[in-house]
Every structure is written in C-alpha cells, then in structure tokens.
C-alpha positions in Angstrom: -3.8 35.0 13.0 -6.6 36.1 10.7 -9.7 34.0 10.7 -11.2 33.1 7.4 -15.0 32.8 6.9 -14.4 29.6 4.8 -11.5 27.2 4.2 -11.8 24.9 1.2 -9.8 21.7 1.4 -9.0 20.1 -1.9 -8.1 21.1 -5.5 -10.2 18.8 -7.6 -13.5 19.8 -9.3 -15.4 20.1 -6.0 -12.7 22.2 -4.3 -12.1 24.5 -7.3 -15.9 25.0 -7.8 -16.2 26.0 -4.1 -13.4 28.5 -4.5 -14.9 30.1 -7.5 -18.3 30.4 -5.9 -17.0 31.6 -2.6 -15.0 34.4 -4.3 -18.0 35.5 -6.3 -20.0 35.8 -3.1 -17.1 37.7 -1.5 -16.6 35.3 1.4 -13.2 35.7 2.9 -11.8 32.3 1.9 -8.8 30.2 1.3 -8.4 27.0 -0.8 -5.7 24.7 0.6 -4.6 21.8 -1.6 -1.5 19.6 -2.2 -2.2 20.0 -6.0 -4.9 20.9 -8.4 -6.8 18.5 -10.7 -8.2 15.5 -8.7 -8.3 11.9 -9.9 -9.1 12.8 -13.5 -5.8 14.5 -14.1 -4.3 11.1 -15.1 -7.0 10.3 -17.6 -5.9 10.6 -21.3 -9.2 11.8 -22.4 -12.5 12.8 -20.6 -15.7 12.8 -22.6 -18.3 13.7 -20.0 -17.1 17.1 -18.8 -20.2 19.1 -19.6 -19.6 21.8 -22.2 -16.5 20.1 -23.6 -16.8 17.1 -25.9 -13.4 15.9 -25.0 -10.5 17.1 -22.8 -7.3 15.7 -21.5 -7.0 15.1 -17.8 -4.0 17.4 -17.4 -5.7 20.1 -19.4 -8.7 19.9 -17.2 -6.5 20.2 -14.1 -4.8 23.2 -15.5 -8.1 24.8 -16.4 -9.4 24.3 -12.9 -6.3 25.9 -11.4 -6.5 28.9 -13.9 -10.2 29.5 -13.0 -9.3 29.6 -9.3 -6.3 31.9 -9.9 -8.6 34.3 -11.8 -10.3 35.0 -8.5 -7.2 35.2 -6.3 -7.2 38.5 -4.4 -8.7 40.1 -1.3 -11.4 37.5 -1.0 -9.5 34.4 -1.9 -6.1 33.0 -0.9 -4.6 30.1 -2.7 -2.4 27.9 -0.6 -0.8 25.1 -2.7 1.5 22.3 -1.7 0.1 21.8 1.8 -1.3 18.5 3.2 -3.9 18.8 6.0 -3.3 16.6 9.0 -6.0 17.7 11.5 -9.1 19.8 12.1 -10.0 20.8 15.7 -12.6 23.2 17.1 -11.7 26.0 19.5 -14.8 27.8 20.7 -16.5 29.1 17.5 -13.7 28.6 15.1 -11.9 25.6 13.5 -8.1 25.2 13.6 -6.9 23.6 10.3 -3.4 22.2 10.7 -1.1 21.3 7.8 1.8 18.8 7.8 4.2 21.7 7.5 3.1 22.9 10.9 1.2 25.9 9.6 -2.2 26.5 11.2 -5.3 28.3 9.8 -8.4 29.4 11.6 -11.8 29.6 10.0 -15.5 29.9 10.7 -16.4 27.1 8.3 -14.8 24.3 6.3 -15.6 22.4 3.1 -13.9 19.1 2.9 -13.4 18.3 -0.8 -10.3 16.1 -0.7 -11.8 13.3 -2.8 -10.6 9.7 -2.7 -8.1 7.4 -4.2 -9.1 4.3 -6.2 -8.1 0.9 -4.7 -5.5 -0.4 -7.1 -5.5 -3.8 -8.8 -3.1 -6.0 -6.9 -1.5 -8.1 -9.6 1.9 -8.4 -11.4 2.4 -5.6 -13.9 -0.8 -3.8 -12.9 1.1 -0.6 -12.1 2.9 -0.8 -15.4 -0.3 -0.7 -17.4 -2.3 1.9 -15.5 -3.9 4.1 -18.1 -2.5 1.9 -20.7 -5.4 -0.5 -20.7 -6.1 -0.5 -17.0 -8.5 2.2 -16.1 -10.6 3.3 -13.1 -13.3 5.4 -14.9 -15.7 3.9 -17.4 -17.4 7.3 -18.0 -14.0 8.9 -18.9 -12.4 6.1 -20.8 -15.2 3.7 -21.9 -15.8 5.3 -25.3 -12.2 4.4 -26.3 -13.2 0.7 -26.2 -16.1 0.7 -28.5 -16.4 -2.7 -30.2 -13.8 -4.3 -27.9 -14.0 -7.2 -25.5 -13.3 -5.7 -22.0 -13.1 -6.9 -18.4 -14.6 -5.3 -15.3 -13.0 -6.2 -11.9 -15.4 -6.1 -8.9 -18.6 -7.5 -7.5 -20.4 -4.5 -6.0 -22.9 -2.0 -7.5 -20.1 0.0 -9.0 -18.8 -3.0 -10.9 -22.3 -3.9 -12.3 -23.1 -0.3 -13.1 -19.8 0.1 -15.0 -20.6 -3.2 -16.9 -24.0 -1.9 -17.8 -22.5 1.3 -19.1 -19.9 -0.5 -21.2 -22.4 -2.9 -22.7 -23.8 0.0 -24.6 -20.8 0.1 -26.9 -18.4 -2.8 -26.2 -18.5 -6.1 -28.0 -18.6 -8.0 -24.7 -18.1 -7.4 -21.0 -16.8 -10.0 -18.6 -17.0 -9.2 -14.9 -14.4 -10.9 -12.7 -15.1 -11.3 -9.0 -12.9 -12.7 -6.2 -15.9 -14.3 -4.4 -18.9 -16.5 -5.2 -21.3 -13.9 -3.9 -21.9 -10.4 -5.3 -22.3 -7.3 -3.1 -24.4 -5.6 -5.8 -28.2 -5.4 -5.6 -29.8 -8.6 -6.8 -32.1 -6.9 -9.3 -29.1 -5.2 -10.9 -27.2 -8.5 -11.1 -30.1 -10.4 -12.6 -30.8 -7.8 -15.2 -27.2 -7.8 -16.5 -27.1 -11.6 -16.5 -29.9 -11.6 -19.1 -27.6 -9.7 -21.5 -26.0 -12.1 -24.0 -22.9 -9.9 -24.2 -22.3 -10.1 -20.5 -20.4 -12.9 -18.7 -19.4 -13.5 -15.1 -16.3 -15.2 -13.6 -16.5 -15.9 -9.9 -13.9 -17.1 -7.3 -11.0 -15.6 -9.4 -7.7 -14.5 -7.9 -6.2 -12.1 -10.5 -2.4 -12.7 -10.7 -1.0 -10.8 -13.6 -1.6 -8.5 -16.5 0.5 -8.7 -19.7 1.0 -6.8 -22.9 3.5 -4.7 -24.8 2.9 -1.0 -25.0 -0.7 -1.6 -23.9 -2.6 -4.4 -22.1 -3.2 -7.5 -24.1 -4.3 -10.1 -21.5 -5.2 -10.8 -17.9 -4.4 -14.0 -16.0 -6.3 -15.3 -13.0 -6.4 -18.5 -10.8 -9.6 -20.3 -10.1 -9.8 -20.4 -6.3 -11.9 -23.7 -6.4 -9.9 -25.7 -8.9 -6.5 -24.0 -8.7 -6.4 -23.8 -12.5 -4.8 -20.8 -14.2 -6.6 -19.0 -17.0 -5.6 -16.2 -19.4 -8.1 -13.9 -21.1 -7.2 -11.7 -24.1 -8.4 -8.1 -23.6 -7.4 -4.6 -24.3 -9.4 -3.0 -21.5 -9.6 -3.7 -17.8 -12.0 -1.5 -15.8 -11.2 -1.7 -12.0 -14.1 -1.2 -9.6 -12.9 -2.5 -6.3 -13.7 0.5 -4.1 -12.3 3.8 -3.1 -10.3 5.1 -0.1 -11.6 8.5 0.9 -9.0 11.1 1.9 -10.5 12.0 5.2 -8.2 10.7 7.9 -7.6 14.3 9.2 -11.3 15.0 9.8 -12.8 11.6 10.8 -12.6 12.4 14.6 -14.7 15.5 14.3 -17.5 14.4 11.8 -19.5 11.3 11.5 -18.5 8.8 8.7 -20.4 5.9 7.2 -19.3 2.2 6.9 -17.4 3.1 3.7 -15.3 5.7 5.5 -17.1 8.6 3.8 -18.4 11.8 5.5 -22.1 11.7 6.1 -23.8 14.7 4.7 -27.3 16.1 4.3 -28.0 15.8 0.5 -30.0 19.0 0.7 -27.0 21.2 1.4 -23.9 18.9 1.9 -23.7 19.8 5.6 -21.9 17.2 7.8 -23.1 16.2 11.2 -20.8 18.9 12.7 -22.1 22.4 12.4 -19.7 24.5 10.4 -18.3 21.6 8.3 -19.6 20.7 4.8 -18.3 18.0 2.4 -18.5 17.7 -1.3 -17.4 15.2 -4.0 -16.0 11.7 -3.5 -15.2 12.1 0.2 -18.9 12.5 1.0 -21.4 9.7 1.1 -23.5 10.7 -2.0 -24.5 7.7 -4.1 -22.8 8.8 -7.4 -19.3 10.2 -7.9 -18.5 12.1 -11.1 -16.7 15.3 -11.7 -19.9 17.1 -12.7 -21.7 15.8 -9.6 -18.7 16.9 -7.4 -19.0 20.4 -8.8 -22.7 20.5 -8.1 -22.2 19.3 -4.5 -19.7 22.1 -3.9 -21.9 24.9 -5.4 -24.8 23.6 -3.2 -22.5 23.7 -0.2 -21.3 27.3 -0.8 -24.8 28.6 -1.3 -25.6 27.2 2.1 -22.4 28.3 3.8 -22.9 31.9 2.6 -26.3 32.1 4.4 -24.8 30.3 7.5 -21.8 32.7 7.7 -24.0 35.8 7.5 -26.1 34.5 10.4 -23.1 33.6 12.5 -20.7 36.6 12.0 
C-alpha cells in the first residue's frame, strides 16, 4: 500500500482548494470525497463568490470539480464516491478507512468535510427548502430586496443574518423558541434599536405554507398557546450546524459545538499531522471564500511540515 504525503477529505470549496494547491506544490496527495460541491450546490444563485458576480450552486460545484480534475495525475489522485468512517494512527502514518472497506495511508490529513445545516422542523419545511426557506443569507439574501422576511434562531448567527438582511429587506422578524437569546447582548441591543427589526420569543414553529414558493409561516406561542400566522416570502434558518466529523473526533480535540479545534495561524489541529479547514473547523466565520483561504493556509503549512518529516 503506497503512502500519500497528504490526504484531503472533502470536495467542497476547502477540499478542492487544498487539492489544487497541493498539486501545484507537487505533494503526493489524494482527495477523497463522496461528491463535489459542498453545501452551496443546492443554492439557486450565489452572489459572493469572489470574481464571479453571480453563479448557480450546481455550476460552482462543477467548476470546483473541473479545477481539481485539471491537476489529476502523478501528484494527485481523485477518489470520488467514498465516505470516510475512521482515521487511526499507526507509528508515523495515518490510516484512513472508507465505508467500502478501502484503506489509505498518509503522512498528513486535511479534514475539509464541512457541515450540514440543522433543518427547520415544521410541517412542509422540506417541501419549501430553496423555495423560500434558505440557509444562507450571503448567498440568497439579495433575492429578497424590499421584502418582509423572517429569521429563525436566537444565537449570534441569527442576529448577524438579521443585520445583513436589514441592509436591503423591508423588514426582518427574528423568531426564537426561547425567551432568552444566546447572542451577545451588545449585538442584540444594537439590532433592537432598528425600527425595521422585530423579535418574537417563545415561539414553536409548526408549519410553512405556500404554493410554488413560501407565502406564510405559522407558530404557536408557548406561553398563551395561541396560534399565529405571518405572511412572508423568505425564511432564513440559523439554528446551528452539525459538523461532519464523527470519523475523526476520537483522534483530535473538538469544541463544545463539535467542531475541530485549530490554530488560526495555520489550521493545524491538536494532533500533529492533522489539519482542518472550512465549516468543520472552529473558526468564527463560515463562508465559501473563507473555507478556501483556510485550506490554502493549511497546505502552505503542510508543505513545510512534510519536507521536515520525510
């Protein structure tokens, strides 16, 4: 079994950026992914991918894959359709095992497997995903200019999304299941001063309705038991993420949000030889462009590390 100098796990912006940069540095590497594209592949339009005023999510996914395939050759293997189930260490190498039973050995690893958004648990919510229910204000927010929109969540992400939407939406109503917010108090207070911003607390969201696209959301007031319906064309869900790191959490340290703890200087994890980039790492902000930067930073560091440890 040949040993790679680097194995990249994940086919989103972080994983593909790592593959391109590792190939250009002529590291003997492999990128292993179930599919290319990441979370944004389901977005109808993306407006913040630097260098491209707008691009469809599937087009972006295809472009990422094509860029990696351009470098396929002696220094880069592309292994698609595999799901990783474990990483273990054996002496100076890591054993990366796939669900199919295949095993790969490597000196170093970049975990760039991203995360999945926690879904809105309400009747018809699945029916209207990306038809009014969205999980990315940066990607889809401009589509709702001049509209009355809703944001679901009570943490920093919910309030940051609300602040972003207030720049071009007619009004933003944040709906939270509790009476206390998890967001920073200074952030909460600043938004409450905005006349276009409204908050609804103690709300149990029960259903979403519409025809081809969302037209309303219904919730139950947990205190009074009364049911209320709000007309809206846009629902932005910010109720957290679930990092895709089950296969590695026994070998690296993770934080209280189940994300891999990394050194922001170089994206190195607490385990020598393992780096992490993008949504599965514990950086504060998560965007496609940031994920790419994380991965490039990691590969620059890995290249130096590999040369020292050959």
